[in-house]
Steps between C-alpha positions, in 0.01 A plus 500: 500500500628849415591733780264792435528819705168594663500801726153497654481157652875483558508812716223376723676167546838655571348735757337215679824301515694801623251570776519142628879509496507819703278356770709186527816706530371710786380196686841345472667814627649589167524844339183668382413439139591758240243760398197336337504749212849389400392139496189584294706693252744215470219252468330710234820521301620142529199276564435244223215256439696230680519724811119522521329242718379204300136576577520839329700401191192365318318831551792695356528270200125520435507881509791507254330260258177702520688816404666323210167361382340845522784653300477226236121539477534877459759453225278244328198735516706783354627277218150370429360855491774614265442198276125566493555866410735404219255240370220758509715751312590246233135392465387863470756562227390183323132599523575849368690353207214262424244781514710715269537215252125432513419869444739518205353183351146638541597831340662319208195279453271805502725677250495202266123467538457869418722469192309192386165678547631801308618284211172311490309828494715638218457178302124512554490861384702415189272209427197719551635766265592246236147363503326834441374602157653778295287790378542391140323171573166677543287576194417866454142608559308817444420537869545314828292467812651537846468124552687432176777742590535342843510153347781610269692643796467174692661317209781752461589591859670238724244349738682613816508859370155531354321638806756779537474579130121498523502735801699761307290476183179518702616821670639656181228422244246253645608267216399745225764465230379823336505707822640849444599765754398833344732696726825308458438297188570170679345214304394138520484230765816614676446872426835528324625855483532588224289225353702464183797353684304172501586482128821325611276196560304529177361745247143414601546627857189720482259222409651174620488430875748213457760749375429726796529208743829399341636851539372537858651172609837591346491844666423360846768232473772739383425780747378316811611141446147365469135608504494437875801730540311762300189448713697552823631829360151599386356441848760730652475775236169457315690486171763277346 
């Protein structure tokens, strides 16, 4: 067994031994014992585990082991806490990275979906335009009813643009292909100003609604991108 220095129990034991020795010395007629404080100091400085009575050694050893166990438990708790904090930090970083990757993937998927929808819309518009009839495909007549003019427009204007086109014509001329503005000289379905500029679509612009529709559609597409673009402008300004 190791000789471990223990001051608390050792001092008490040394003091007790010293006191007994002093009494015995006096009884025998010997010299009085040295000052108790000196003996206690010496005992405190030199007493080892082996100097402690056998009955008290187990208590001292138990106290020492308890302190060691407490210190080890505290160190283990500290290490476990540090490990848990590090694990939490790593998991948080991992979660953040996963969320970022998911957000980027979602944004990319939405971008691709938007591009696909745009392409499909453009293809549908091209298909719609390619299926419409040209003004020259209609036989000339002496006069046309509103229903006939509207039927011609439905065949010439892309289906997804017809309502916008119709809104403008209805406001400008109420589908009267011979409508004339006496003040400005605007003429026809679209109230072209001056009216004769519709001759770029055909020489019969004054009497053929198909020619006027052809010109109006071309004008709206070139200036506003489409009849619906022209209608949006018209709503904001009451002219186009």
